[in-house]
Each structure stands twice: as structure tokens, then as C-alpha cells.
N, C-alpha and C positions, 0 to 999 in steps of 0.2 A: 364224465364219459363212462361208457360201458366198455370195460377193458378185459380181455382174456390174457392170462399169463401162463405160458407153458413152463414146466419145470419149476413151479413155484414152491416146491417142497425142498429144493436143492439148497446147498450151503450159501449161495449168493441169491438165488431166486426168492428165497423166503424174505430177504431184506427188501426186494422190489415189491413183493406183495404187501409187506408191512407198511411201506410208504404209500402205496396207491390205494389200498383198501380203506374205505371210509370216505375220503374225498371223491373216489370213483367207485362205481360198481364193478367188483373184480370177481371173475371166475377163474379158478386155477385148474388147468388140465395137466394131470400127471399120471404116472403109471399106477398109483394106488391111492386110496383115500387115507387121510390122516387117522390115526388110532383114536385120538382124543378130540376130534372135531375140527382141528386146525385153527386157522386165524378166525377170530369171532366175526370179523367183518367181510369174510370172503366165502364164496361158494366153491365147491370142489366137484370135479368129474374125473373119473378114472378111465383111461383109455391108452391104447398103444398108438403113439403118434406116427409110427411107420405104417399104420393101416389107414390108407387114404379115405376109405368109406367112413370110418369112425370119426376122423377129423372133420370131414366135410359135413357129416350129420351134426356134429357138435357145434361147429361154427355157424352153420345156417340156422340152427335152433337158437343160439345165443344172440346172433346178429350184432356183434360188437362194433364199436366205433374204431377201436384200435386193438392190435395184438402185440404183446411182448413175447417174442419167441426166444425163450431162455433155456429150453430143454436141450441137452446134448450130453454125450460122453465127453467130459471136460478136459481130458488130458490123454496123451499117448502113453502106451505101455501097460494099461490096465485091462485091455481087451485085445483079442486078435485084430490086427490092422484092418482087415476086410470087414469085420463086424462093426468096428468103430466108424469106418467110412460109410458103410451102408446105413447104419442108424442115423448118423448126423445129417447125411444128405437127403435120405428119404423123408425124415421128419421135417426138415426145412422145406422140401418141395411140397409136401402135403399141407403143412401149415400155411405157407405163404400163398400157395395156389388157392386154398380155400379163403384166405383173407382177401385176396384180390377179387374173388367172386362175390363177396359180401361187402366190398368197397370199404374195407378196414385198413387203415394205415398200419405199418409194421415197424417195430423196433426189435432188432434181433441181435443175439449175442454172437459176435465173431471172435477174433483173438489176434494178438500180435504173433501168434503161431503162423498166421497166414504169410508173414514175411519169410518164414523159413529159416530163421537164425538158430533157434534153440535146438532143433533136432537134426541139424545139418551134420554130415559126416565130420566136417571140420568147420566150426563156426566161423563165418567170414567177417571181415571188417565191413560194416555197412557202406553203402554208396555215399551216404551223407550223415552228418550229425548236426542237429537232431534229425531223427528219421521222421519224415512226413508221410502222409497217406499216399503220396505219389510214388513212393519207393517201390521198386519192383517186388512182386510176390514170387518167391522161389522155394516153395516147400519141398522137402525130400521125404516127408513122413505122411502117414495117412491122416493124422489129425489136422495138420496144417493144410493139406490138400482138401480135406472136407470143408474147412472154413473158406478157402478160395471158391469152391463150388457153391457153398451156401451164399456167398456174396453175389456170385453170378446168377444164382436163382433170384436173388433180390432185384438185380438189374432187370432180369427178364420180366418178372411180375410187375415191377413198376412201369415198364414200357407197355406191357400188354393191357393192364387193367387201370392204368393212370392213378395209382396210389403212390404214396411215399413210403420208401423203405430205408431205414437207417440201420447200418451195421456198426455196432460198437466193438472196438478192438481193445479190450482190456489187456493189460499185462498181468502178472501174477497177483491175483486178488487176495488181499489180507483182511482178516477179521479183527476188529478192535480187541486188544488184550491178548491176542494169540501171536500174530506177526512172526511166522517162521523165517521171514527174511532178516530177522534180527537175532536168530538163534546162533549160538557160538560156532556150530559147524558150518554155518553159512558165512558169517562175518569173518571168520578166521581163515577161510579158504577162498582165495580170489577166484578160482575157477568155478566155484559152486554157482555163482550168479552170472557167469560170463555169457551164458547162452542167450540171455535177453538183456545183456549189458547192465545188470544190476537194477532192473526196473521192477516196479511193483505198483499196486494201486489199492487204496482203502475201499472196502465194499460200499461205504457211504458215498464216496465220490462216484462210484459206478452207478449207484441208484440216482444220484443227482443228475448224471448225464442221461440216463434213461428217461427220467421225468422231463428234463429239458427237451429231449427229442420228441417226446409225446406232445408237448405243448407248443412246439415251434413250427413255423411254416417251412417245410422242406419239400422240394420238388424232385421227383425221380428217386434215384438211389444215391446215398451219400455214406461214406465210411468215415469214422472218427476214431483216432487214437484215444485211449483212456488210461492214463498213467498218473502216478503221484507227482508232486511238485519237485521232487529231488530223487537222487538215486539212493538205494537201500544202504549203501556203505557210508554215505555222508562225506565222501572224498571228491576232489576234482575229477570229473569224468575223463578228461583228456589224460590225466595222470594214470587212471585205472586202465584206459585203453592201451596206453603205451607199455605199461607194466605187463599186461596180459597178452597183448597181440603184437607189440613192437611198433605199432603205427596207428595213425588216425586217418580217416578219409581226407582227401584234398578239400572237399566241401565240408568244412567243420567250423561251426559258429557257436558251439556250446560254451558256456562259461560256468566256472565253479562246479558245485555238486549237482548240477541240473540233471534231469532225467535224459535218457538217450532218445526218447520219443517226443516229438513236438505235439503240443495240444492246442496250437494257435488256431487251427481250423475250427475246433469245437468252440473256442472262445469267440471267434468272429461270427460264426453262423448260429450258435446256440446260446451264447452268453455264459458258457460253462467254464469254470476253472477248478482244478483240484485244490482242495483246502486242507486235506488231512495228511500230515507228514508222520513218518514212523517215530519222529522225535517225541511226539505226544501220544500217538495212538497205540504204540506198542505196549504201553503199560496201562492203558485205560481199562476200566471195568465197565461192563455193560451186559445187558441181557440179550441173548440171541433170540430173534423173533420166533414166535410160534409157527410151526410149519403147517 
């Protein structure tokens, strides 16, 4: 396929480019060009994704089969909230609108932040465990709200232009050999990971899900949780919930050290399952892909 990847120079976007470039023709759209030429099998174009004209000009010129929209301010607290919201939603609107016009299917980066747990004034006990994609989205922060709006944009473009749009909802993305979810200040402080119920996902599992979404038959818009196969503390999740929150939801079917989020939908529809646990990946050595 001819694939455009936005944000392909970012910390997780570069892993997506590294997987797709070669088997597919990949063009990376990002704010700036790489200093050393970037990935040898990818082309690069520099533009501001919040500029609708630049995005439309680029996508009509490239005419891709698919777009992986991965560019965004990735976390709350690093920018003024209004700037974050404006950047993420405008970029999504521009990229997805242009993709629809050129009949390109889309896989876009959403987040478990859309559920609203992590940045809530008081982190709530979820309505269910494990948390499925049908759980209510109740963000209280600009980042989570931007992801809800981004998914709504996906639904709109899928309806209007009859393309498929997949929204991937990763939890805290970890890089092999780094894994801050296993640092002492995280592991020894139960409250440090309570905001997303001690969930994480290896970047390679994220890439696997993106690739599966690109090559699967999906109609309309679908959202998929993307988390690791277990929780980051390796303890029974029910035990952690009771210790931190004093209760678990009435609808609770998790067992052992499972993750708080269900990935059953991605398994059923895309044939994807997470395969990388912190137990091996936290100590792995590996080269970070060229940006």
C-alpha cells in the first residue's frame, strides 16, 4: 500500500514507520524534516497539520491508500489546555477530512485518556472490569476531551466518505529496555499507577495493532483498546483495586494480574493480542528506530 504516517518522528510513531516502510510505500508528515535523512525506506514532508490547506495539498498529491494519523500532543500538562485541544482536534479534522476526500482508510491514535479516569479530580472506580470499548467516555481534561472529539471526527468522516476509521486507544506506551512503569518510584507507590489502573502497553504491540487494522476489513468507525497482557505491578488486579479504592465494580470478571482493559474486541475483529509483558521487555536491549 501507499501509506501516509503523521507524527512519524515521534517516540512511538517512529516504530510504526519502521514496521511499515519497506513492505509499503511510506511518506511521513511531521513538523520538521529529519536532520540525518530519516528512515532510509521512507519519504518525508514537513508541514503544520493544523493548516488545512497544507494537509489537503499534501494528501491529494500523495494520494495514499491509507493514512496512519499518529501526530498529537501526547499528554496533558505539557502545554496550555486550550493549545493542546486546538492542536489535536484541528490536526485530526484536517487529516481525516483530506483522507476521506482521497478515499484513504484511516488508523488514528486515540487514548485510554478518552475514558477520563487518569486526569479526573478523583479517579473513579470504573463501571466494569475489564473495561470494554463500550464504557462511557467521561474526560475532565483537555487531552481526554481532544481524543473524544478526534473519535467523533472519525465517525463523521467514515459516514460521510464511506471509508474505514480505526481509533486505537493505547494505555501508557512503553519502549523496550526503558519501561518507566517498572521504575522504583512507580512500583513502590500504589497511587502512581492508579489513574489508569496500572495499565501499560509495549510499543511493539501498538505497532502490531496498527498493522492489523490497516490490513483488516473494518466498516465505518471502530475503537479498540490497546494494552499489555497484564498489569504493570504483576499483582491480582482485584487486590490492587480494593487496596487503592476500597471496592471493585459490581460488573467485575477479571482474574489474576490481568490488565484493567479488555482487548477481546481487537482479538475478535483484528486477530490481535498483546504479546509483550514487562516481565521480559523491561530489561530488553534494542535499537530505537531511526526517525
